[in-house]
C-alpha positions as CSV (number, residue, x, y, z in Angstrom):
1,M,-11.0,-4.8,3.7
2,S,-13.6,-6.5,1.6
3,W,-12.6,-9.4,-0.6
4,S,-13.4,-7.5,-3.9
5,V,-11.3,-4.5,-2.9
6,T,-8.4,-6.8,-1.9
7,Q,-8.6,-8.6,-5.3
8,E,-8.7,-5.3,-7.2
9,L,-5.6,-3.9,-5.4
10,T,-3.8,-7.2,-5.9
11,R,-4.6,-7.3,-9.6
12,A,-3.5,-3.7,-10.0
13,G,-0.2,-4.7,-8.4
14,F,-0.6,-2.3,-5.5
15,V,-0.5,-5.0,-2.7
16,N,1.1,-8.4,-2.3
17,N,-0.9,-11.4,-1.4
18,P,-0.4,-12.4,2.3
19,V,1.9,-15.2,3.0
20,Q,0.0,-18.4,3.7
21,G,-1.5,-18.3,7.2
22,R,-1.0,-14.6,7.6
23,R,-3.6,-11.9,7.1
24,I,-1.2,-9.0,6.7
25,M,-0.9,-7.6,3.2
26,S,2.0,-5.4,2.1
27,I,2.1,-2.5,-0.3
28,T,4.2,-3.0,-3.3
29,A,6.6,-0.4,-4.7
30,A,4.0,0.4,-7.4
31,G,1.4,0.9,-4.7
32,Q,3.7,3.2,-2.8
33,Q,4.4,5.3,-5.9
34,F,0.7,5.6,-6.6
35,L,0.0,6.9,-3.1
36,R,2.9,9.4,-3.3
37,T,1.7,10.7,-6.7
38,H,-1.8,11.2,-5.5
39,A,-0.8,12.7,-2.2
40,L,1.4,15.2,-4.1
41,R,-1.4,16.0,-6.5
42,R,-3.8,16.8,-3.7
43,A,-1.2,18.9,-1.9
44,L,-0.6,21.0,-5.0
45,S,-4.3,21.5,-5.8
């Protein structure tokens, strides 16, 4: 992912910053809810 996309997702609270020395990001509860909501909307449309 590009740096700017990563920063926007982090600012929105959808992902956590990686632990120092690790490049793996994790999706927060808010990010998971956002994805569920949008997946449900697409399924219903």
